[in-house]
C-alpha angles and dihedrals in degrees: 000000000000117000142145108302121192135179125190115193125192125187114203135188124209108236129209092270090058097250126119121248127192116254098177142328139195140174139211125203125189120189121212091005144130097220148005131208124205112191134157138164117227137185108211133181114266125238097061142092115243134190138179124225121191138186120204128199130185113174105306094341121095140176140166137214140186130200124227115263113277121206115223104198134191 
């Protein structure tokens, strides 16, 4: 069944206090669709852990996910 499909993506960096701060975010919405893809290439400073959180919506259904932390070294 086609419906409104939306993806919100959030890239976060772990700061020196140990909490996560937003680096950037974006969203994609497709009307009358079966799917949506949210992709982006980023260049980020090295020496930090990063993760991506996302929220997915299809009609009245929703879910979220989060990647493991990824170290970006020198």
